[in-house]
VOPAGU-2260 file (C-alpha; in pm, 1 decimal, decimal comma):
REM VOPAGU-2260
SITE   aa  ch    i         X         Y         Z
SITE  MET   A    0   13325,3  -10158,4   11654,2
SITE  ASP   A    1   13246,3   -9812,5   11520,2
SITE  THR   A    2   12995,9   -9577,6   11683,1
SITE  GLY   A    3   12722,5   -9639,5   11424,1
SITE  THR   A    4   12733,5  -10015,5   11476,2
SITE  HIS   A    5   12722,1   -9978,8   11854,7
SITE  ILE   A    6   12414,8   -9755,4   11819,8
SITE  VAL   A    7   12217,0   -9999,5   11604,1
SITE  MET   A    8   12322,7  -10283,1   11834,8
SITE  GLY   A    9   12179,7  -10086,8   12126,1
SITE  PHE   A   10   11841,8  -10053,7   11957,0
SITE  ALA   A   11   11853,2  -10422,1   11859,5
SITE  LEU   A   12   11918,9  -10517,4   12219,5
SITE  GLY   A   13   11619,1  -10306,9   12320,1
SITE  GLY   A   14   11414,6  -10519,3   12081,6
SITE  LEU   A   15   11554,1  -10841,1   12225,6
SITE  ALA   A   16   11465,2  -10718,0   12573,4
SITE  THR   A   17   11097,8  -10774,2   12491,1
SITE  LEU   A   18   11174,6  -11142,3   12551,7
SITE  ASP   A   19   11181,0  -11044,4   12918,7
SITE  PRO   A   20   10817,8  -11074,4   13044,5
SITE  VAL   A   21   10867,2  -10785,3   13289,6
SITE  VAL   A   22   10989,2  -10556,4   13010,9
SITE  ALA   A   23   10720,4  -10666,8   12765,5
SITE  ALA   A   24   10436,5  -10615,3   13016,2
SITE  ASP   A   25   10531,7  -10267,0   13139,2
SITE  PRO   A   26   10558,7   -9977,9   12886,2
SITE  VAL   A   27   10758,1   -9762,7   13129,8
SITE  THR   A   28   11013,3  -10035,4   13189,9
SITE  LYS   A   29   11027,3  -10108,5   12817,1
SITE  TYR   A   30   11114,3   -9748,0   12727,4
SITE  ALA   A   31   11360,5   -9728,2   13015,0
SITE  VAL   A   32   11532,2  -10049,2   12901,8
SITE  MET   A   33   11548,1   -9926,3   12540,7
SITE  THR   A   34   11714,0   -9604,6   12661,2
SITE  ALA   A   35   11955,5   -9797,6   12882,6
SITE  ALA   A   36   12044,6  -10038,4   12602,4
SITE  VAL   A   37   12138,9   -9753,5   12367,3
SITE  ILE   A   38   12333,0   -9565,8   12636,7
SITE  GLY   A   39   12504,2   -9883,2   12757,9
SITE  SER   A   40   12606,6   -9968,7   12403,0
SITE  GLN   A   41   12793,8   -9635,9   12385,3
SITE  ALA   A   42   12913,8   -9574,3   12742,5
SITE  PRO   A   43   13254,0   -9753,5   12730,2
SITE  ASP   A   44   13358,8   -9534,5   12437,4
SITE  ILE   A   45   13334,1   -9217,7   12645,1
SITE  ASP   A   46   13714,2   -9224,5   12645,1
SITE  THR   A   47   13696,7   -9096,0   12285,9
SITE  ILE   A   48   13692,8   -8747,0   12438,3
SITE  LEU   A   49   14060,7   -8802,1   12517,0
SITE  LYS   A   50   14124,9   -8705,7   12154,3
SITE  LEU   A   51   14060,1   -8349,4   12266,1
SITE  ARG   A   52   14377,8   -8363,4   12474,3
SITE  ASN   A   53   14621,3   -8522,9   12229,2
SITE  ASN   A   54   14681,8   -8839,6   12029,7
SITE  ALA   A   55   14925,5   -8982,4   12283,4
SITE  VAL   A   56   14671,7   -8981,1   12567,1
SITE  TYR   A   57   14401,2   -9120,6   12338,8
SITE  ILE   A   58   14616,2   -9402,3   12197,4
SITE  ARG   A   59   14741,8   -9508,9   12538,8
SITE  ASN   A   60   14399,6   -9508,5   12706,8
SITE  HIS   A   61   14131,4   -9576,6   12442,7
SITE  ARG   A   62   13952,0   -9906,3   12516,9
SITE  GLY   A   63   14154,9   -9937,5   12833,3
SITE  ALA   A   64   14006,8   -9852,4   13174,4
SITE  THR   A   65   13658,8   -9781,3   13034,5
SITE  HIS   A   66   13645,6  -10136,4   12892,2
SITE  SER   A   67   13791,3  -10308,3   13200,0
SITE  ILE   A   68   13612,0  -10552,6   13431,0
SITE  PRO   A   69   13545,7  -10287,0   13701,6
SITE  ALA   A   70   13407,9  -10050,1   13435,2
SITE  VAL   A   71   13180,7  -10318,6   13289,9
SITE  LEU   A   72   13033,3  -10360,9   13639,0
SITE  LEU   A   73   13019,4   -9988,0   13716,4
SITE  TRP   A   74   12862,5   -9852,9   13396,1
SITE  PRO   A   75   12528,0  -10035,3   13444,1
SITE  LEU   A   76   12498,4   -9901,9   13800,5
SITE  LEU   A   77   12558,7   -9545,7   13681,2
SITE  ILE   A   78   12314,1   -9582,3   13392,2
SITE  THR   A   79   12044,9   -9735,7   13613,7
SITE  GLY   A   80   12094,7   -9469,8   13878,8
SITE  ALA   A   81   12066,7   -9188,2   13625,0
SITE  LEU   A   82   11757,3   -9333,7   13455,8
SITE  PHE   A   83   11584,7   -9379,9   13790,4
SITE  PHE   A   84   11522,3   -9004,7   13791,1
SITE  VAL   A   85   11373,0   -9019,2   13440,4
SITE  PHE   A   86   11176,0   -9343,9   13478,3
SITE  PRO   A   87   11108,7   -9374,7   13855,4
SITE  ASP   A   88   10828,6   -9627,1   13799,8
SITE  ALA   A   89   11041,7   -9866,7   13592,5
SITE  ASN   A   90   11154,1  -10200,3   13731,2
SITE  MET   A   91   11504,9  -10115,7   13849,4
SITE  LEU   A   92   11629,1  -10473,9   13865,5
SITE  HIS   A   93   11544,0  -10546,3   13503,2
SITE  LEU   A   94   11666,4  -10201,9   13398,3
SITE  TRP   A   95   12002,8  -10281,1   13558,7
SITE  LEU   A   96   12007,9  -10630,2   13401,6
SITE  TRP   A   97   11965,0  -10502,3   13045,6
SITE  SER   A   98   12208,8  -10217,6   13109,0
SITE  GLN   A   99   12462,3  -10480,7   13214,9
SITE  ILE   A  100   12400,0  -10685,3   12900,8
SITE  ALA   A  101   12441,0  -10375,3   12680,3
SITE  VAL   A  102   12774,2  -10275,3   12834,4
SITE  PHE   A  103   12908,4  -10630,0   12830,7
SITE  LEU   A  104   12807,3  -10673,6   12465,4
SITE  HIS   A  105   12989,2  -10352,3   12369,6
SITE  VAL   A  106   13316,4  -10470,0   12523,5
SITE  PHE   A  107   13270,7  -10825,4   12397,7
SITE  VAL   A  108   13227,8  -10733,0   12030,5
SITE  ASP   A  109   13525,8  -10494,2   12046,5
SITE  ILE   A  110   13748,3  -10791,9   12125,2
SITE  PHE   A  111   13694,4  -10932,5   11776,7
SITE  ASN   A  112   13863,8  -10650,9   11581,9
SITE  SER   A  113   14234,6  -10584,4   11546,8
SITE  TYR   A  114   14246,0  -10290,0   11790,6
SITE  GLY   A  115   14100,0  -10495,2   12073,3
SITE  THR   A  116   14049,8  -10390,2   12436,6
SITE  GLN   A  117   14211,4  -10424,9   12777,0
SITE  ALA   A  118   13904,6  -10620,0   12885,2
SITE  LEU   A  119   14099,5  -10825,1   13143,3
SITE  ARG   A  120   14211,4  -10528,2   13354,0
SITE  PRO   A  121   14293,1  -10515,3   13640,7
SITE  PHE   A  122   14410,9  -10878,2   13621,6
SITE  SER   A  123   14606,7  -10820,4   13299,6
SITE  SER   A  124   14697,8  -10514,0   13094,2
SITE  ARG   A  125   14729,9  -10729,1   12780,2
SITE  TRP   A  126   14534,2  -10612,6   12477,9
SITE  VAL   A  127   14278,9  -10875,7   12375,3
SITE  ALA   A  128   14233,3  -10853,3   11997,7
SITE  LEU   A  129   14115,7  -11148,8   11789,7
SITE  GLY   A  130   14140,5  -10964,3   11456,7
SITE  VAL   A  131   13853,2  -11126,9   11265,6
SITE  ILE   A  132   13610,8  -10834,4   11228,6
SITE  ASN   A  133   13694,7  -10491,4   11088,9
SITE  THR   A  134   13613,9  -10189,3   11306,5
SITE  PHE   A  135   13330,8  -10122,0   11061,1
SITE  ASP   A  136   13182,8  -10434,4   10908,2
SITE  SER   A  137   12920,1  -10353,7   10646,1
SITE  PHE   A  138   12749,1  -10693,9   10676,9
SITE  ILE   A  139   12702,4  -10664,1   11054,1
SITE  PHE   A  140   12581,5  -10304,7   11027,1
SITE  THR   A  141   12344,3  -10381,6   10739,3
SITE  MET   A  142   12191,5  -10682,5   10916,1
SITE  HIS   A  143   12109,9  -10463,8   11216,4
SITE  VAL   A  144   11959,5  -10191,8   10998,3
SITE  ILE   A  145   11744,1  -10449,5   10815,8
SITE  GLY   A  146   11622,4  -10583,4   11150,3
SITE  LEU   A  147   11533,8  -10236,4   11276,4
SITE  LEU   A  148   11346,1  -10151,6   10956,3
SITE  LEU   A  149   11149,7  -10477,2   10973,4
SITE  TRP   A  150   11059,9  -10392,5   11332,5
SITE  TRP   A  151   10979,6  -10022,3   11298,1
SITE  LEU   A  152   10830,3  -10007,1   10948,6
SITE  ALA   A  153   10692,8  -10355,5   10882,5
SITE  GLY   A  154   10579,5  -10434,4   11235,6
SITE  PHE   A  155   10778,5  -10756,6   11274,5
SITE  ASP   A  156   10818,7  -10895,8   11624,9
SITE  PRO   A  157   11151,8  -10747,2   11744,1
SITE  ALA   A  158   11253,1  -11039,8   11962,5
SITE  MET   A  159   11212,7  -11304,7   11693,5
SITE  THR   A  160   11359,7  -11075,5   11427,8
SITE  PHE   A  161   11682,4  -11023,3   11619,3
SITE  ILE   A  162   11705,1  -11384,1   11735,9
SITE  ILE   A  163   11717,7  -11478,8   11366,9
SITE  ILE   A  164   11961,7  -11199,1   11281,8
SITE  TYR   A  165   12197,4  -11285,2   11566,8
SITE  SER   A  166   12185,7  -11651,6   11467,9
SITE  VAL   A  167   12300,2  -11547,6   11120,3
SITE  LEU   A  168   12570,9  -11324,3   11268,2
SITE  PHE   A  169   12692,6  -11609,7   11489,3
SITE  LEU   A  170   12751,5  -11817,0   11175,8
SITE  TYR   A  171   12915,9  -11513,9   11012,2
SITE  TYR   A  172   13165,9  -11487,9   11298,4
SITE  ILE   A  173   13247,9  -11857,8   11263,4
SITE  LEU   A  174   13308,4  -11801,7   10891,2
SITE  ARG   A  175   13543,5  -11511,9   10966,0
SITE  PHE   A  176   13746,6  -11728,0   11206,5
SITE  GLN   A  177   13773,5  -11996,1   10936,8
SITE  MET   A  178   13888,4  -11738,4   10680,7
SITE  GLN   A  179   14151,3  -11603,0   10918,5
SITE  ALA   A  180   14273,7  -11957,1   10995,1
SITE  ALA   A  181   14311,3  -12025,2   10622,1
SITE  ILE   A  182   14522,4  -11710,8   10581,8
SITE  ARG   A  183   14735,5  -11805,2   10883,1
SITE  HIS   A  184   14795,8  -12150,4   10733,8
SITE  SER   A  185   14904,4  -11990,4   10404,2
SITE  VAL   A  186   15143,6  -11757,6   10588,3
SITE  ARG   A  187   15307,5  -12049,8   10770,7
SITE  ARG   A  188   15360,9  -12231,9   10442,1
SITE  LEU   A  189   15511,9  -11920,5   10282,9
SITE  ILE   A  190   15719,6  -11814,5   10586,8
SITE  PRO   A  191   15802,2  -12133,2   10782,4
SITE  ASP   A  192   16016,9  -11959,1   11045,5
SITE  ALA   A  193   15742,4  -11712,2   11147,1
SITE  GLU   A  194   15754,4  -11638,0   11520,4
SITE  GLU   A  195   15446,3  -11417,4   11531,1
SITE  ILE   A  196   15173,0  -11359,9   11274,4
SITE  ILE   A  197   14942,3  -11060,5   11305,1
SITE  ILE   A  198   14638,5  -11077,3   11077,4
SITE  ALA   A  199   14398,4  -10783,8   11059,5
SITE  PRO   A  200   14073,8  -10760,2   10863,1
SITE  THR   A  201   14000,1  -10476,3   10624,0
SITE  ILE   A  202   13674,0  -10323,4   10511,9
SITE  ARG   A  203   13688,0  -10562,4   10215,0
SITE  PHE   A  204   13544,4  -10903,2   10296,7
SITE  ASN   A  205   13819,4  -11118,0   10138,8
SITE  GLN   A  206   14120,3  -10895,2   10204,6
SITE  TRP   A  207   14348,3  -10902,9   10510,4
SITE  ARG   A  208   14651,8  -10709,0   10632,4
SITE  ILE   A  209   14939,0  -10924,9   10756,3
SITE  ALA   A  210   15252,9  -10850,3   10955,6
SITE  VAL   A  211   15499,0  -11129,3   11039,2
SITE  LYS   A  212   15796,1  -11151,3   11273,7
SITE  THR   A  213   16075,3  -11399,5   11209,3
SITE  PRO   A  214   16407,0  -11420,8   11396,1
SITE  ASP   A  215   16576,2  -11200,3   11135,1
SITE  HIS   A  216   16307,1  -11013,1   10941,7
SITE  PHE   A  217   15970,9  -10839,4   10941,4
SITE  TYR   A  218   15736,7  -10922,0   10654,9
SITE  VAL   A  219   15438,7  -10716,5   10544,7
SITE  ALA   A  220   15187,3  -10904,3   10332,2
SITE  ARG   A  221   14835,9  -10895,7   10194,7
SITE  GLY   A  222   14591,4  -11183,8   10215,1
SITE  PHE   A  223   14318,6  -11234,5    9958,7
SITE  ARG   A  224   14091,4  -11531,5   10011,6
SITE  ARG   A  225   14341,8  -11812,2   10077,4
SITE  SER   A  226   14641,5  -11658,3    9900,0
SITE  VAL   A  227   14914,0  -11444,5   10058,6
SITE  THR   A  228   15136,7  -11195,0    9878,1
SITE  ILE   A  229   15449,0  -11050,8   10044,0
SITE  LEU   A  230   15463,1  -10675,5    9986,9
SITE  ASP   A  231   15765,9  -10566,7   10192,9
SITE  LYS   A  232   16051,5  -10731,1   10381,4
SITE  TYR   A  233   16265,4  -10552,0   10640,5
SITE  LYS   A  234   16568,0  -10671,3   10832,0
SITE  ARG   A  235   16482,9  -10697,6   11199,7
SITE  VAL   A  236   16719,8  -10451,4   11366,0
SITE  PRO   A  237   16691,8  -10402,1   11744,6
SITE  VAL   A  238   16637,6  -10049,8   11872,5
SITE  PRO   A  239   16986,2   -9919,5   11962,9
SITE  ASP   A  240   17078,1   -9897,8   12329,9
SITE  SER   A  241   17212,8   -9546,5   12290,4
SITE  THR   A  242   17179,3   -9208,7   12461,1
SITE  LEU   A  243   16979,7   -9074,5   12166,4
SITE  PHE   A  244   16716,4   -9347,8   12173,0
SITE  GLU   A  245   16694,9   -9353,4   12551,4
SITE  ALA   A  246   16621,5   -8981,3   12540,6
SITE  ALA   A  247   16363,4   -9028,6   12263,4
SITE  LYS   A  248   16180,9   -9299,1   12462,4
SITE  LYS   A  249   16103,8   -9042,5   12732,6
SITE  ASP   A  250   15870,9   -8863,8   12491,6
SITE  LYS   A  251   15500,7   -8919,5   12564,2
SITE  ASN   A  252   15410,2   -8960,4   12195,5
SITE  LEU   A  253   15668,0   -9231,7   12137,0
SITE  GLY   A  254   15572,7   -9394,9   12467,0
SITE  ALA   A  255   15209,7   -9415,5   12354,1
SITE  PHE   A  256   15315,5   -9563,0   12019,6
SITE  LEU   A  257   15530,9   -9832,1   12180,7
SITE  HIS   A  258   15248,3   -9913,0   12422,6
SITE  PHE   A  259   15010,5   -9971,9   12130,7
SITE  SER   A  260   15223,4  -10116,4   11848,8
SITE  PRO   A  261   15345,0  -10478,2   11862,6
SITE  VAL   A  262   15537,8  -10475,4   11533,8
SITE  TYR   A  263   15734,5  -10179,4   11400,8
SITE  ARG   A  264   16060,5  -10072,2   11245,2
SITE  TRP   A  265   16262,2   -9759,0   11315,6
SITE  GLU   A  266   16461,0   -9498,3   11125,0
SITE  MET   A  267   16702,8   -9230,5   11237,3
SITE  ALA   A  268   16804,7   -8916,3   11048,4
SITE  GLU   A  269   17078,1   -8671,2   11147,7
SITE  TYR   A  270   17058,4   -8307,5   11038,3
SITE  ASP   A  271   17285,0   -8007,9   11101,7
SITE  ASP   A  272   17070,0   -7888,1   11392,0
SITE  CYS   A  273   16882,2   -8195,4   11519,5
SITE  TYR   A  274   16825,5   -8568,2   11520,6
SITE  GLU   A  275   16500,7   -8729,1   11413,3
SITE  VAL   A  276   16384,6   -9073,5   11528,9
SITE  LYS   A  277   16089,2   -9232,2   11351,8
SITE  PHE   A  278   15898,5   -9548,9   11445,1
SITE  ILE   A  279   15667,4   -9704,0   11187,0
SITE  ASP   A  280   15386,6   -9949,8   11264,2
SITE  LEU   A  281   15393,7  -10228,5   11003,7
SITE  ARG   A  282   15031,9  -10342,0   11046,3
SITE  TYR   A  283   14860,4  -10069,5   10845,5
SITE  ARG   A  284   15023,5  -10054,1   10503,6
SITE  SER   A  285   14802,7   -9856,4   10264,9
SITE  LYS   A  286   14893,2   -9780,6    9903,3
SITE  GLU   A  287   15265,4   -9842,1    9965,7
SITE  TYR   A  288   15260,2   -9609,6   10268,4
SITE  TYR   A  289   15265,1   -9680,3   10642,3
SITE  PRO   A  290   15039,3   -9415,3   10796,9
SITE  PHE   A  291   15067,7   -9490,3   11168,4
SITE  VAL   A  292   15394,0   -9345,9   11300,3
SITE  ALA   A  293   15569,5   -9180,9   11591,8
SITE  VAL   A  294   15838,1   -8918,7   11532,4
SITE  VAL   A  295   16063,0   -8755,8   11791,4
SITE  GLN   A  296   16299,3   -8468,9   11715,2
SITE  LEU   A  297   16589,3   -8393,7   11948,8
SITE  ASP   A  298   16850,8   -8120,0   11946,1
SITE  LEU   A  299   17220,5   -8199,9   11939,7
SITE  ASP   A  300   17222,0   -8227,1   12320,7
SITE  TYR   A  301   16941,5   -8488,9   12307,3
SITE  ASN   A  302   16670,9   -8256,9   12435,5
SITE  ILE   A  303   16327,8   -8323,9   12282,1
SITE  ILE   A  304   16217,4   -8030,8   12066,4
SITE  GLY   A  305   15920,5   -8181,3   11882,2
SITE  SER   A  306   15720,5   -8501,1   11846,0
SITE  TYR   A  307   15404,9   -8651,3   11700,8
SITE  THR   A  308   15220,4   -8981,7   11691,3
SITE  GLY   A  309   14912,1   -9073,4   11491,6
SITE  TRP   A  310   14782,0   -9137,1   11143,4
SITE  ILE   A  311   14958,0   -8946,0   10867,4
SITE  PHE   A  312   14913,6   -9028,0   10499,1
SITE  SER   A  313   15187,6   -8810,3   10349,4
SITE  GLU   A  314   15530,5   -8681,6   10448,8
SITE  GLU   A  315   15414,5   -8324,5   10385,1
SITE  LYS   A  316   15137,0   -8352,5   10644,8
SITE  LEU   A  317   15377,3   -8508,3   10892,9
SITE  ARG   A  318   15609,4   -8209,0   10860,5
SITE  LYS   A  319   15318,2   -7974,8   10931,3
SITE  LYS   A  320   15237,7   -8166,2   11251,1
SITE  LEU   A  321   15590,2   -8134,1   11389,6
SITE  THR   A  322   15672,7   -7820,9   11584,5
SITE  PHE   A  323   16034,0   -7809,9   11465,1
SITE  LEU   A  324   16150,1   -7840,2   11104,9
SITE  PRO   A  325   16511,3   -7944,3   11039,5
SITE  GLY   A  326   16716,0   -7663,7   10892,1
SITE  ASP   A  327   16483,0   -7385,4   11011,5
């Protein structure tokens, strides 16, 4: 989920913590638990700072180690240890318990969007992504905000307020799974030889992005309610086993892209002074453009002279990101 949603979920969890008699009876423990819940709801996303290095490092590592099983166990210990110096009179056991719940909830809800997490590390490096909730879901965010306003401004009991809200959200998640299943069924009727179907939610409630692999083709489609419309179809051409592509694969930007992207096509352009290899993720079609790409430029001796991976919404901006321009 996005940062804003994780923040409001942290405050909501602090409200739910008043169900704990130890938290409810001790103001110091209550404030400590509220602080821990908000921090714990953000802690796994500390890897966002990797953006300061470069896109390749961020793409390869975001929601990886910081969302793993060891991290889920370690974060609460660090949070509890740090807050001990701020709230020395708080009940440390219950502070740790609610810190643990906050961190676990953060990783758990991230599993439901299309980016997913490596939540099973170190047992598996597979990305777990259920693809039923958009990274920002306005309904989920709004329900939390309503709950917080009822608590802070209207004086409603926070525990009962968020028990009701989370009951509603539980039903909402079930609805989203049913909607995704209906889209998947429509895809299988439209493309019977589909080997893999990737369905991703969008910010619009009834609209879905779809990428499909068949033995011979890639399909890009849009789902709306129960209907599916094919937007693009590409012949499935294996990446060449050539010196050029083997050299390109050594680039860190392309390596990060291939680590992250399960369905893509490739292009190759030859200029007077260089080669250019481009990989295009087919999951994120937007206004007839595919914005998530990796590009590697190599000289005529197959030495890498420029590369980029990330989100680019025009060819002009892509050219500005590359360090070498063909023909210069």
